[in-house]
C-alpha positions as CSV (number, residue, x, y, z in Angstrom):
1,M,-11.9,-24.9,22.0
2,G,-12.8,-25.5,25.6
3,L,-15.2,-24.4,28.4
4,E,-14.3,-23.0,31.8
5,N,-16.1,-21.7,34.9
6,S,-14.4,-18.3,35.6
7,K,-15.0,-16.4,38.8
8,N,-15.7,-12.7,38.6
9,Q,-14.4,-11.1,41.9
10,G,-15.5,-14.3,43.7
11,K,-19.2,-13.5,43.3
12,L,-20.4,-14.5,39.9
13,E,-19.9,-17.7,38.0
14,V,-19.5,-17.2,34.2
15,L,-19.3,-19.9,31.6
16,R,-16.5,-18.8,29.1
17,V,-15.7,-20.2,25.7
18,H,-12.0,-20.4,24.8
19,R,-11.4,-19.8,21.1
20,K,-8.4,-19.6,18.9
21,I,-8.9,-17.6,15.7
22,E,-6.2,-17.7,13.0
23,G,-5.8,-14.7,10.8
24,A,-3.2,-12.4,9.2
25,A,-0.6,-10.5,11.3
26,L,-0.5,-6.9,10.1
27,V,1.4,-5.1,12.9
28,E,3.6,-7.2,15.1
29,G,3.1,-7.1,18.9
30,L,1.0,-8.7,21.6
31,A,-1.9,-7.3,23.5
32,L,-4.4,-8.4,26.1
33,G,-7.6,-6.5,26.9
34,Q,-11.4,-6.3,26.8
35,A,-13.1,-6.4,23.4
36,F,-14.8,-3.2,22.3
37,I,-16.9,-3.4,19.1
38,H,-16.5,-0.3,16.9
39,K,-19.7,0.9,15.2
40,R,-19.9,3.3,12.3
41,A,-22.0,6.4,12.6
42,G,-23.5,8.7,10.0
43,R,-27.0,7.2,9.4
44,F,-29.7,9.2,7.8
45,S,-33.3,8.8,6.6
46,E,-34.1,11.7,4.2
47,I,-33.3,11.0,0.6
48,L,-34.8,13.8,-1.5
49,A,-34.2,17.5,-0.7
50,K,-36.7,20.3,-1.2
51,N,-34.1,23.1,-1.6
52,P,-30.8,22.4,-3.4
53,K,-29.4,25.7,-2.3
54,S,-30.0,25.0,1.3
55,E,-28.4,21.6,0.9
56,M,-25.3,23.2,-0.6
57,K,-25.0,25.5,2.4
58,R,-25.3,22.5,4.7
59,L,-22.6,20.8,2.7
60,Q,-20.3,23.8,2.9
61,K,-20.7,24.1,6.7
62,A,-20.1,20.3,7.1
63,F,-16.9,20.6,5.1
64,E,-15.7,23.5,7.2
65,A,-16.6,21.7,10.5
66,M,-14.7,18.6,9.3
67,E,-11.6,20.6,8.3
68,K,-11.6,22.2,11.7
69,Q,-11.9,18.8,13.4
70,I,-9.0,17.5,11.2
71,H,-6.8,20.5,12.1
72,T,-7.6,19.9,15.8
73,M,-6.7,16.3,15.4
74,M,-3.4,17.2,13.7
75,Q,-2.4,19.4,16.6
76,K,-3.0,16.5,19.1
77,T,-0.9,13.9,17.2
78,A,2.6,13.3,18.2
79,H,3.8,10.9,15.5
80,E,4.8,12.1,12.0
81,E,3.0,9.2,10.3
82,E,-0.3,10.2,12.0
83,T,0.1,13.9,11.1
84,N,0.9,13.1,7.4
85,I,-2.0,10.7,7.0
86,I,-4.4,13.2,8.6
87,E,-3.0,15.9,6.2
88,S,-4.0,13.6,3.4
89,Y,-7.5,13.6,4.7
90,L,-7.4,17.4,4.6
91,K,-6.4,17.3,1.0
92,F,-9.4,15.1,0.2
93,T,-11.7,17.5,1.9
94,Q,-10.3,20.4,-0.2
95,D,-10.5,18.5,-3.5
96,K,-12.6,20.7,-5.8
97,G,-13.4,17.7,-8.1
98,L,-14.9,15.8,-5.2
99,R,-17.1,18.7,-4.2
100,E,-18.3,19.2,-7.7
101,K,-19.4,15.5,-7.9
102,I,-21.3,15.9,-4.7
103,K,-22.9,19.1,-6.0
104,A,-24.0,17.4,-9.1
105,F,-26.1,14.9,-7.1
106,I,-27.6,17.7,-5.0
107,D,-28.6,19.5,-8.2
108,K,-30.5,16.3,-9.1
109,G,-32.6,16.7,-5.9
110,F,-30.8,14.5,-3.4
111,T,-30.0,15.5,0.1
112,A,-26.4,16.4,0.9
113,E,-26.1,13.2,3.0
114,V,-27.2,11.0,0.1
115,A,-25.0,12.9,-2.4
116,V,-21.9,12.4,-0.2
117,K,-22.7,8.7,0.2
118,K,-23.4,8.1,-3.5
119,V,-20.2,9.8,-4.7
120,L,-17.8,8.2,-2.2
121,E,-19.6,4.8,-2.5
122,D,-19.1,4.9,-6.2
123,I,-15.4,5.4,-5.7
124,T,-15.1,2.7,-3.1
125,E,-17.2,0.2,-5.1
126,R,-14.9,0.6,-8.2
127,M,-11.8,0.1,-6.0
128,E,-13.3,-2.9,-4.2
129,K,-13.8,-4.7,-7.5
130,M,-10.1,-4.5,-8.2
131,S,-7.7,-7.3,-7.1
132,D,-4.8,-4.8,-6.6
133,P,-4.3,-4.6,-2.8
134,Y,-2.9,-1.1,-3.1
135,L,-6.2,0.1,-4.4
136,K,-8.3,-1.9,-2.0
137,E,-6.5,-0.5,1.0
138,K,-7.7,3.0,0.1
139,V,-11.4,2.0,0.4
140,H,-11.5,2.3,4.2
141,D,-10.2,5.9,4.0
142,F,-13.0,6.9,1.6
143,Q,-15.6,5.1,3.8
144,D,-14.2,7.0,6.9
145,L,-14.4,10.3,5.1
146,S,-18.0,9.6,3.9
147,N,-19.2,8.7,7.4
148,R,-17.3,11.6,9.1
149,L,-18.8,14.1,6.6
150,I,-22.3,12.7,7.1
151,R,-22.0,13.0,10.9
152,H,-21.2,16.7,10.5
153,L,-24.1,17.1,8.1
154,N,-26.4,15.6,10.8
155,G,-24.9,17.9,13.4
156,E,-23.7,15.0,15.5
157,D,-21.0,15.7,18.1
158,K,-17.9,13.6,18.1
159,E,-19.0,10.2,19.4
160,K,-18.0,9.6,23.0
161,H,-16.5,6.1,23.3
162,K,-16.7,4.6,26.7
163,L,-13.8,2.3,26.5
164,P,-12.6,-0.3,29.0
165,K,-9.3,0.7,30.7
166,E,-7.4,-1.8,28.5
167,A,-9.4,-2.2,25.3
168,V,-8.9,-4.3,22.2
169,L,-10.8,-2.5,19.4
170,V,-12.8,-4.9,17.1
171,A,-14.0,-3.4,13.7
172,D,-15.3,-4.6,10.4
173,S,-13.8,-1.5,8.8
174,L,-11.9,1.4,10.3
175,G,-10.3,4.6,8.9
176,P,-7.2,6.2,10.5
177,A,-9.1,9.2,11.7
178,E,-11.7,7.0,13.4
179,L,-8.9,5.2,15.3
180,L,-7.5,8.6,16.4
181,D,-11.0,9.6,17.7
182,Y,-10.5,7.1,20.6
183,D,-8.4,7.6,23.7
184,L,-5.3,5.8,22.4
185,S,-3.9,5.3,25.8
186,Q,-6.6,2.7,26.4
187,I,-6.3,0.9,23.0
188,K,-4.0,-2.1,23.4
189,G,-4.8,-3.9,20.2
190,L,-6.8,-3.8,17.0
191,I,-8.7,-6.6,15.3
192,L,-10.1,-6.0,11.8
193,Q,-12.2,-8.1,9.4
194,E,-10.3,-7.3,6.2
195,A,-7.1,-5.3,6.0
196,S,-3.6,-5.1,4.6
197,Q,-0.2,-4.0,5.9
198,T,-0.3,-0.7,4.0
199,M,-3.8,0.5,4.8
200,H,-3.6,3.9,6.4
201,V,-5.2,2.7,9.7
202,V,-2.7,0.0,9.9
203,I,0.2,2.5,9.3
204,V,-1.2,4.7,12.1
205,A,-1.5,1.6,14.4
206,R,2.1,0.7,13.6
207,S,3.4,4.1,14.5
208,L,1.6,3.8,17.8
209,N,2.9,0.3,18.4
210,I,-0.7,-1.1,18.5
211,P,-0.7,-4.7,17.3
212,V,-3.2,-5.5,14.5
213,V,-4.6,-8.8,13.2
214,S,-7.1,-9.4,10.4
215,V,-9.4,-12.4,11.0
216,G,-11.9,-12.2,8.1
217,P,-15.5,-13.4,8.8
218,D,-14.5,-15.0,12.1
219,I,-14.6,-11.5,13.6
220,T,-18.3,-12.3,14.4
221,L,-17.0,-14.9,17.0
222,I,-15.8,-12.0,19.2
223,A,-18.4,-10.5,21.5
224,A,-18.3,-7.2,23.4
225,D,-16.5,-7.5,26.7
226,D,-14.8,-10.8,25.9
227,E,-11.2,-11.0,27.2
228,V,-9.0,-11.0,24.0
229,G,-5.4,-11.8,23.4
230,I,-3.7,-10.7,20.2
231,D,-0.6,-12.4,18.9
232,G,0.4,-10.1,16.1
233,V,3.6,-12.1,15.4
234,N,1.8,-15.3,14.3
235,G,-1.6,-13.7,13.3
236,V,-3.7,-15.3,16.0
237,V,-6.5,-14.0,18.2
238,Y,-7.3,-15.8,21.5
239,V,-10.8,-15.2,22.9
240,N,-10.9,-15.7,26.7
241,P,-7.3,-17.2,26.7
242,E,-6.2,-19.8,29.2
243,D,-3.4,-19.2,31.7
244,E,-0.7,-21.0,29.6
245,I,-1.4,-18.8,26.6
246,L,-1.1,-15.7,28.8
247,D,2.3,-16.9,30.0
248,K,3.5,-17.5,26.5
249,M,2.3,-14.1,25.3
250,A,4.2,-12.3,28.2
251,L,7.5,-13.8,27.0
252,Q,6.8,-12.9,23.3
253,L,5.9,-9.4,24.3
254,K,9.3,-8.9,25.9
255,E,11.1,-10.1,22.8
256,Q,8.9,-7.9,20.5
257,K,9.6,-4.8,22.5
258,A,13.3,-5.3,22.0
259,R,12.9,-5.8,18.3
260,Q,10.8,-2.6,17.8
261,E,13.4,-0.6,19.8
262,F,16.1,-1.9,17.5
263,Y,14.1,-0.9,14.3
264,G,13.7,2.6,15.7
265,T,17.5,3.0,15.9
266,Q,18.0,2.0,12.3
267,R,15.6,4.4,10.4
268,E,18.0,7.2,9.7
269,L,21.2,5.1,9.4
270,P,22.9,4.3,6.1
271,S,21.5,1.2,4.4
272,V,24.8,-0.6,4.1
273,T,25.5,-4.3,4.8
274,Q,28.1,-5.6,7.3
275,D,30.5,-6.1,4.4
276,G,30.0,-2.7,2.9
277,F,27.4,-3.5,0.2
278,Y,25.2,-0.4,-0.3
279,V,21.4,-0.8,-0.9
280,S,19.3,2.1,-2.2
281,L,15.9,2.1,-0.5
282,N,13.1,3.8,-2.4
283,A,9.3,4.1,-2.1
284,N,6.3,3.0,-4.1
285,V,3.6,5.6,-4.3
286,G,0.5,6.5,-6.3
287,L,-1.7,9.2,-4.8
288,P,-0.3,12.6,-3.5
289,T,-1.4,11.4,-0.1
290,D,1.1,8.5,-0.2
291,I,4.0,11.0,-0.7
292,L,2.9,12.8,2.5
293,S,3.4,9.7,4.5
294,L,7.0,9.2,3.4
295,Q,9.9,9.5,5.9
296,K,11.9,11.8,3.6
297,G,15.2,11.5,5.3
298,A,15.2,7.7,4.9
299,Y,14.3,7.2,1.2
300,E,16.4,8.1,-1.8
301,G,13.4,8.7,-4.0
302,V,10.3,7.1,-5.6
303,G,11.2,3.9,-7.3
304,L,7.6,3.4,-8.6
305,Y,5.0,6.2,-9.1
306,R,1.7,4.6,-10.1
307,T,0.2,7.1,-12.4
308,E,-3.1,5.3,-13.0
309,L,-4.6,6.0,-9.6
310,P,-5.9,9.5,-10.3
311,F,-7.4,8.1,-13.5
312,L,-9.2,5.4,-11.6
313,T,-10.7,7.8,-9.0
314,S,-11.9,10.3,-11.5
315,E,-15.2,10.4,-13.4
316,Q,-13.5,11.6,-16.5
317,L,-10.1,11.3,-18.2
318,P,-7.7,13.8,-16.5
319,D,-6.6,16.3,-19.1
320,L,-3.1,17.5,-19.9
321,D,-3.1,20.3,-17.3
322,A,-4.5,18.1,-14.6
323,Q,-1.9,15.4,-15.2
324,T,0.9,17.9,-15.3
325,K,-0.1,19.4,-12.0
326,I,-0.3,15.9,-10.3
327,Y,3.3,15.1,-11.5
328,Q,4.6,18.5,-10.6
329,T,3.3,18.0,-7.0
330,A,5.1,14.8,-6.7
331,L,8.4,16.3,-8.0
332,Q,8.1,19.4,-5.8
333,T,7.5,17.2,-2.7
334,F,10.7,15.2,-3.3
335,G,12.9,18.0,-4.4
336,D,16.0,16.6,-6.2
337,R,15.2,13.0,-5.4
338,P,14.4,10.9,-8.5
339,V,10.8,9.9,-9.2
340,Y,10.3,7.0,-11.6
341,F,7.0,7.4,-13.4
342,R,5.3,4.3,-14.7
343,T,3.0,5.0,-17.6
344,L,-0.7,4.0,-17.4
345,D,-1.1,0.4,-16.1
346,I,-4.9,0.0,-16.7
347,G,-7.1,-2.9,-17.8
348,S,-7.4,-6.3,-16.1
349,D,-8.8,-5.4,-12.6
350,K,-8.1,-1.6,-13.1
351,V,-11.1,-0.6,-15.1
352,L,-11.7,3.1,-15.9
353,P,-15.4,4.0,-15.6
354,Y,-15.3,6.2,-18.7
355,F,-13.3,3.9,-20.9
356,D,-14.5,1.4,-23.5
357,N,-13.8,-1.8,-21.4
358,R,-13.8,-5.1,-23.1
359,G,-15.4,-8.2,-21.6
360,E,-12.5,-10.8,-21.4
361,Q,-12.3,-14.3,-20.1
362,N,-8.7,-13.8,-18.9
363,P,-8.3,-10.0,-18.3
364,A,-4.9,-10.4,-16.6
365,L,-3.6,-11.8,-19.8
366,G,-5.6,-9.6,-22.1
367,W,-5.9,-6.0,-23.3
368,R,-4.2,-4.1,-20.6
369,S,-1.4,-1.8,-19.7
370,I,1.1,-0.9,-22.5
371,R,-1.2,-2.9,-24.9
372,I,-4.0,-0.4,-24.4
373,T,-1.8,2.7,-24.5
374,L,-0.1,1.6,-27.7
375,D,-3.4,0.9,-29.3
376,R,-4.8,4.2,-28.0
377,R,-1.7,6.2,-28.7
378,S,-3.2,9.6,-27.9
379,L,-3.7,8.5,-24.3
380,L,0.1,7.6,-24.1
381,R,1.2,10.8,-25.9
382,E,-0.8,13.1,-23.6
383,Q,0.6,11.4,-20.5
384,L,4.2,11.6,-21.9
385,R,3.6,15.3,-22.8
386,A,2.5,15.9,-19.1
387,F,5.7,14.1,-17.9
388,I,7.8,16.4,-20.1
389,R,6.1,19.6,-19.0
390,A,6.2,18.6,-15.3
391,T,9.9,17.8,-15.4
392,A,11.1,20.9,-17.2
393,G,14.6,21.6,-16.0
394,K,14.7,18.4,-14.0
395,D,15.5,14.7,-14.6
396,L,12.7,12.6,-16.2
397,Y,12.5,8.9,-15.5
398,V,9.9,7.0,-17.5
399,M,9.2,3.3,-17.4
400,F,6.8,1.3,-19.5
401,P,4.8,-1.6,-17.9
402,M,4.0,-5.1,-19.1
403,I,6.5,-5.1,-22.0
404,A,6.4,-8.6,-23.5
405,D,8.8,-8.0,-26.4
406,I,11.4,-5.5,-27.6
407,D,9.2,-4.1,-30.3
408,E,6.6,-2.9,-27.8
409,F,9.3,-1.1,-25.9
410,M,10.6,0.5,-29.1
411,Q,7.2,1.7,-30.1
412,A,6.7,3.3,-26.7
413,R,10.2,4.8,-26.8
414,R,9.5,6.3,-30.2
415,T,6.3,7.8,-28.9
416,L,8.3,9.6,-26.2
417,D,10.8,10.8,-28.8
418,I,8.0,12.3,-30.9
419,E,6.7,14.2,-27.8
420,L,10.2,15.5,-27.0
421,E,10.6,16.7,-30.6
422,R,7.2,18.3,-30.5
423,A,8.2,20.2,-27.3
424,I,11.4,21.4,-29.0
425,Q,9.5,22.7,-32.0
426,Q,7.0,24.5,-29.7
427,G,9.9,26.1,-27.8
428,E,8.9,24.5,-24.5
429,A,11.3,23.9,-21.6
430,L,12.7,20.4,-21.7
431,P,13.8,18.0,-18.9
432,K,17.5,18.3,-18.0
433,K,17.9,14.6,-18.6
434,V,15.6,11.8,-19.9
435,S,16.1,8.2,-18.7
436,V,13.8,5.5,-20.2
437,G,13.4,1.9,-18.9
438,T,11.0,-1.0,-18.8
439,M,9.1,-2.9,-16.2
440,L,10.1,-6.6,-16.3
441,E,6.9,-8.5,-15.4
442,V,6.4,-10.8,-18.4
443,P,8.7,-13.9,-18.5
444,S,9.2,-13.7,-22.2
445,L,11.3,-10.5,-21.7
446,V,13.8,-12.5,-19.7
447,F,14.8,-14.4,-22.8
448,Q,15.3,-11.1,-24.7
449,L,17.6,-9.4,-22.2
450,P,20.8,-9.5,-24.4
451,A,19.0,-7.6,-27.1
452,L,17.0,-5.4,-24.7
453,L,19.6,-4.1,-22.3
454,P,21.5,-2.0,-24.8
455,L,18.3,-0.1,-25.5
456,V,17.3,0.8,-21.9
457,D,18.6,3.1,-19.2
458,F,17.3,1.0,-16.4
459,V,15.1,-2.1,-15.6
460,S,12.4,-2.3,-12.8
461,V,11.3,-5.8,-11.8
462,G,7.7,-6.1,-10.9
463,T,7.7,-9.4,-8.9
464,N,3.9,-9.5,-8.4
465,D,3.0,-9.9,-12.0
466,L,6.2,-11.8,-12.8
467,M,5.2,-14.5,-10.3
468,Q,1.7,-14.5,-11.6
469,F,2.8,-15.2,-15.1
470,L,5.7,-17.5,-14.2
471,F,3.5,-19.9,-12.3
472,A,0.2,-19.3,-14.1
473,V,-1.4,-18.3,-10.8
474,D,-4.2,-15.8,-10.7
475,R,-3.4,-13.1,-8.1
476,G,-7.1,-12.5,-7.7
477,N,-8.0,-16.0,-6.8
478,P,-7.7,-16.7,-3.0
479,A,-8.0,-20.4,-3.5
480,I,-4.5,-20.6,-5.0
481,W,-2.7,-17.7,-3.2
482,G,-0.6,-20.1,-1.1
483,K,0.2,-22.5,-3.9
484,Y,3.5,-20.9,-4.9
485,D,6.1,-19.0,-2.9
486,M,8.2,-16.0,-3.8
487,L,11.2,-17.9,-2.4
488,S,10.8,-20.9,-4.7
489,P,13.9,-22.0,-6.6
490,A,12.2,-21.2,-10.0
491,L,11.5,-17.5,-9.2
492,L,14.8,-16.9,-7.5
493,S,16.6,-18.4,-10.5
494,V,14.8,-16.1,-12.8
495,L,15.6,-13.1,-10.6
496,K,19.3,-14.1,-10.5
497,Q,19.4,-14.4,-14.3
498,V,17.9,-10.9,-14.6
499,Q,20.3,-9.4,-12.0
500,D,23.4,-11.0,-13.5
501,A,22.5,-9.9,-17.0
502,C,21.9,-6.3,-15.9
503,A,25.1,-6.2,-13.9
504,K,27.1,-7.5,-16.9
505,A,25.5,-4.8,-19.1
506,K,25.9,-2.2,-16.4
507,V,22.2,-1.3,-16.5
508,P,20.7,-0.3,-13.1
509,C,18.1,-2.8,-11.9
510,C,15.5,-2.2,-9.2
511,V,13.0,-4.6,-7.6
512,C,9.7,-2.6,-7.0
513,G,7.3,-5.4,-6.4
514,E,5.8,-6.5,-3.0
515,M,8.7,-8.8,-2.5
516,A,11.1,-5.9,-1.9
517,G,9.3,-4.7,1.2
518,K,9.4,-8.0,3.2
519,P,12.6,-8.5,5.3
520,L,13.3,-12.1,4.5
521,E,12.6,-11.6,0.8
522,A,14.7,-8.4,0.8
523,F,17.5,-10.4,2.4
524,V,17.4,-12.8,-0.5
525,L,17.2,-10.1,-3.2
526,I,20.3,-8.4,-1.8
527,G,22.0,-11.8,-1.7
528,L,21.2,-12.2,-5.4
529,G,23.0,-8.9,-6.0
530,F,20.1,-6.4,-6.2
531,N,21.3,-3.0,-4.8
532,R,18.1,-1.0,-5.3
533,L,14.7,-1.9,-3.8
534,S,11.5,0.1,-3.8
535,M,8.7,-0.6,-1.3
536,A,5.7,0.7,0.6
537,P,6.9,3.4,3.0
538,S,5.8,1.4,6.1
539,S,8.4,-1.3,5.3
540,L,11.5,0.9,5.8
541,G,12.4,0.1,9.4
542,A,12.3,-3.7,9.1
543,V,14.1,-3.8,5.7
544,K,16.8,-1.4,6.8
545,A,17.4,-3.5,9.9
546,T,17.8,-6.5,7.6
547,V,20.3,-4.7,5.3
548,R,22.5,-3.5,8.2
549,T,22.7,-6.9,9.9
550,M,23.5,-9.1,6.9
551,N,26.6,-9.9,5.0
552,Q,25.9,-9.7,1.3
553,A,28.9,-11.8,0.0
554,K,28.2,-14.7,2.4
555,T,24.5,-14.6,1.6
556,A,25.3,-14.7,-2.1
557,E,27.6,-17.8,-1.6
558,Y,24.8,-19.5,0.4
559,L,22.2,-18.9,-2.2
560,D,24.4,-20.2,-5.0
561,R,24.6,-23.5,-3.2
562,I,20.9,-24.0,-2.7
563,L,19.2,-22.5,-5.8
564,S,19.3,-25.8,-7.7
565,R,17.6,-27.7,-4.9
566,P,14.3,-29.4,-5.8
567,E,12.2,-28.1,-3.0
568,H,8.8,-26.3,-3.6
569,S,10.2,-23.4,-1.5
570,L,13.5,-22.5,0.1
571,R,11.9,-20.3,2.7
572,D,12.5,-22.4,5.7
573,R,16.2,-23.0,4.8
574,I,16.8,-19.4,4.1
575,R,15.1,-18.2,7.3
576,S,17.2,-20.6,9.4
577,Y,20.4,-19.4,7.7
578,A,19.5,-15.8,8.3
579,L,18.7,-16.3,11.9
580,D,22.0,-18.3,12.4
581,Q,23.8,-15.3,10.9
582,G,22.1,-12.9,13.3
583,V,20.1,-11.1,10.6
584,F,17.0,-9.3,11.7
585,I,14.2,-10.7,9.6
């Protein structure tokens, strides 16, 4: 940190503080501009209402006004990612269940504003308590919807932002629609307090080539009108940067522009390596809104459909009809493309508000996932029945999570067979084909592969939990996040063992954990022989560029030579090799 006297048009002497803030890079790119602090609107003072009917009329008008605003916003957007995400907002506003929950609070005597805030805060509070980053990233969308609806209830006009000509937006929290409220031609970069790469606002920023960095509590060190430089490659923010920093950023910006242009040319091309090794790229989704954001021409299907999310955002257990409709929507959206449904993965940090939750010292290792649904078999049977009904005349792919031994898989499989037999006896339409597999997340299952593989139609590797259990590292504890690396010899050796066993048994194997969506990690997975990856939709461009610029056979030979090395991580070695081979990582 340093101090400098800076002249403002030769008239005013200003004492400036140079700061370097290290954070997390979410959207690559560089930007320089004047800091503009984003503030949320939607404040209110009245809590209790005199006339519930009047409040319901106000609520209805506010929903109508917000839907009109969203439609207008959709007409102005030029990128498919933006349009699809705004469409997802429209679906939330039209959700009957959401409106019923708000109405219930109004009936208790609260104003419409309070009812909206209570309902959406309840959803976000539950999601914030979970360590799953996929769930946490949805929090900002709900907060945006809440504040936007409250502004309409208050009769506020769209806030007029007086931005600098070249602005860097600084926000504790931001929804995608809030970003689109600004004049985007003036937004050069975005700094957030807490965010992830798959948050909707980050996806929108990526589609607009707006670099994004998350800096945590250090965001308070940035003041309005500070000159700010964003290094979205290394995850650094410079406040009032010095001249040598500006020169360095100019060079990096030129390089980054060339990289993004290359990614854009790869999106619709076949995902085949230089030596002809084909890699199937699929998407991980959970809510119907995720499916809207997919680039349909680039993905082969849904490699992981997280079925628990509608359960987590509901006040009561979704019944058979509700579940069937959810799964039918997913299948209709994707047409003939396969959708792999994972049965309920609840427990641990994914707590249902209406469920009998147990207090556990080690919930990640406790009563969760398949252990719950096998103990509460009616829960599993109803979900499997919904799968069968939704896939009538189509292919059904079902996978069971957190299987630790073969008996658990066989119990789950027998439960599916019972539901299929029940459907036959009831004269119901059946799926055209049924494929059943397991998630491989628990290390104990690796040692049972010879006995397991003849019993399954496919295997899906969940690298997030596999790494957690392999290294005994709590995914929810920030103090030890950096202790172990996905590219450690131990984890890579386990993955190679799994892939080799599946290939020998001719059982398809997919990696659907976070690892599959990172270019360097995807490069390694393909080198190990995996030919099917499933990832967040936003990872497509980078991973496909990696696939198309690598040689699978040469990479496999290189990995064979280094897997037995004693290093803590092979990341630096592998990165250097990939760059030497001209691979885009």
